[in-house]
N, C-alpha and C positions, 0 to 999 in steps of 0.2 A: 214772336216778332212784336209782342206787347200791343197788339192792335194795329200796328203800323201796315198799311198796305204794302204788299211785295213791289209794286211800282215805284214806291219812294223808300223802301228798305235799303240803306246804303250797303250794310254787310251782305244782304242777299244779292243785291245788284253786282257787287265786286266779286263775291265768291262763286256764284252760280250763273245768273243770268247772262253777265258780261265778262266772266271769267276770260273768255276768248271771244272771236268775232263770229262764233258758229251761229247763234241766234239772229244776231243782226243780219248777217249774211243771208239768212233763209228770208228774211222780209224784204231785203233789198233786192233779192233775186226775182221775186214777184213783181215788184215794181219795174224793174229793169226789162223785164220779158214782155209785160202786157200793159204798160202805161201808154196813155195817147197824149203825148206832149213830144214835140221834135226836140226840145231842149232837155238834155239830162239833167236830173236833180242838183247834182254837184257843180255842174257848169252854170246852171241858172243861179245857184246861191253865190258862187264865186263872182258873177256879175254884178252883184250887189255888195260885195266887200269895199269896192272903190279903192283898192289899195294903191297907194302912191310909192314913188321911188324912196328907198330908204326907210320906210315905215316899220314900226315893230307891231306885230299881231301877236294875240294869244288866242288860242282856241281851248275852251272848257269842254271836257267830255269830248275829246278827240275820236276816241274809237280807235279803229286801224288806220286812220289817217287818209281815209279816202278823199276827203275835200281837197287836199293837197297833192295828193298822189294823181288826181285826175285833172289837175289844173296846174301842175308844175311848170309846163311851158309858158304859162300865162303870169307867173309870179314876177313883179317888177324887180328891176336891179336894186340889190342893197337891202332889199327886204329880210327882216329876221322874224321867224316864226317860232313861238314856244307852244309845244303840245302839252297839255296836261289832261289827266284822266284818273279816276279812282282805281281803275283795274290795271294792275301791272301787266296782265295778259295782253290787253288792248294796246298799252303802251310799248310792248315788246314787238308787236305787229306792226305798229305804225314806224317804229324805229327801223324795222327790217325792210319795210317798204320804202323808206325815204332815206337808206344807208348811203345813197350815192351823192347826198346833199349834205354832208355833216356840217358844213359852214353856214347853212341857212336855216336848220332846224335844231331846236332844243328840247327835250323830253323830260318831263317831271311828274312824278306820282303825286297828286294833290286833290283836294276836294274843293269845290267852287265856293263852299261856305267858309273857308279859311285858306285864302290863296297866299303862298309863300313869296310874295313879290313887294316891292317897295311901292309907295305910293306914286302915282303918274308914271307908270314904267311903259305904257302900251298906247299906241294910237287908235287901235281896234281890238274889240274883243269878239269872238264868235262863240255861239252857244247854238250848235247844230242839232235840233231835236234832244235836247237834255234837260232843260229847265223844269219841265213836267215831273222829272225824277227828284228833284231837290225838296226835302222835307221843310226846309225854312227858306222860302222863296225870298223874302224881304233881307235876310242875311246875306244870300248869294248876291242879290242885285246891289247890296251896299257894298260888298267887296268888289264887284265889277266896277262900280263906279269909283271907288277908291283907286284901283290900279290904273285906271283911264287917266291919260293926259286931258288938261283943259281942252274942251271941243272934241274929245275923243268919241269914238263910234262904237255902238253895238249892234250887231246883227244876230237875231235870235229866232230860229226856227220853230214852229210848233204845228199841232193839228187842231181842226175843230171837232165839235162834237159829234159831226155825222161822217168823220172820216173811217173809211173801211166798214162803214155801217153793215152793208149786205154780208160781208165776210164775217164779221162778228156774230151777226144773227145765224148765219149757217153753221158757224162753229158750235154756237150754244144748242142749236137743234140736234146737230150730229152727237155732241158730248154733253148732254144735260147735267151730268154730276160735276163737269168742269165749269158750270155757268158763271161762277166767280171769277175764275181766270180769264175766261174769253170774253167778258164784258169789256167794251169800249172803256179804257181809263178815262177819257175825256168826258164820258157821262157818268161812269161808276165814282169818280172821284171829283166833284164839281169845284173844288177850290185849286186844282192844279193849273198851272200857267198853260192857257190854250188860246185859240184865235178870239174866242168870246170876250175874254177878259184881259188879254195880254196888254193892252194900250193902257187899262186901268192900273194894272199891277205895275207898270214900268214908270207910271207918271211921277212917283215921289222921287225917283233918282234920275229920270231921264226927260228930255224935251224934244220938240221936231219929231215926235213918233208918228210914224205912218207903218201901214201893214200891205206889203205885196203878196198878192195871191197866186199861186202856182196852178194853172188851169190845166187839169188832166183827170183822167179816169181809168179805170182798168176794164179790159175785157178779156178775162180769164178763160182759157180754152183747155187747160190740162190740170187733172186732180192733184197730182203729187205736189206741185209748187203751192196750190191752195192750202193742202194739208200742212206742208211744212210750215207755211206761214202761221197757221193757226197754233200749232204745237210749239213754235218759239216764244209764244207769249208768256210773261212772268208767271210761274207756277205751273203752267200746262206742260212744259217741256219734260217734266219727270212723272207726270200723273196718269199717263196710259201705259197699258202693256202692249208688247208687239202684237199681239192677237187682235187687239182692239184697233191698232192703227191700220191693219190690213183690211179689217172690216169697214172701217171709215174710209179708206181709199177705194174700195169696191163701190160704196154707196155714191161717193162724189163722182165717180166715173160714170156711173148709171146716170146720175143727175145731169151731168154735162151732155152725155148722149142723148137724153131725152129733151132737154130744155134748151140746149145751145150754150155759148158762152155766158159765163157768169159777169154781168154788169156789176162794178164796185165803185162806190162814191170815193172820190179823194178830196180831202179838204185841208190842205196844208198850205203854208206860207211863211214869211219871214217878217218880223218887225225890224224896223231900222230906226235907230234913236241916237240922240247925242247926249253925252254927259252933261246933266244939269249942274250949272256954276252955283256958286254961293253955299254949298252944303258942307 
């Protein structure tokens, strides 16, 4: 990978980590089961899209299309949504989930650093937990700016340096030989797009930037979902044997029985911004 972190290696992400939604689903399952916030994440994000009747939206890094599947009943009349992802497998899953709405959704394999759309094509661009995977963030933000219409909006979700801190620390203790893989990327790769630097990174291309935080945490009571999350991280998913997994599952089960539920910090939110004019 020529020194490129797995979390930002486009070929690895497309061919392995996100070839399908399996790893993403393992992480989402933990949040869905043990999060303490009455608003589901995808509904909370959709609230901030502020989509109007007849608007055109683009989601970069759409994954399996969860944002739209879970909020389909809320999509305003006449809205057209284009979903792009670097992974053909993710796009196939999104297309299958949204097959009942062929007139409202378009699917395209594409990289956010080189979007195959004309200037000023969209009223809204969504980047839901994906900009931290982009090797050249300035190029990606320039492309998003280009395809937005004047006054167009960006909604970009990301995490902070303490997101899932306790779980990452537990994973490193259980699998010391996987320390590099299980380290929180928001700490390990300091230049990536995150809550602490997001406003600064957006400023050259966007104005009226604000950050909305999603107030939540985890109280995890079961070992297997915790282990599945750890082993879904980039690089970790293929780095242990079945025997090592069973041993870790036993240790996790013992820890939860002895110490009670694992409290896990969540630090996540969205940046809301408008396309800067005059560029």
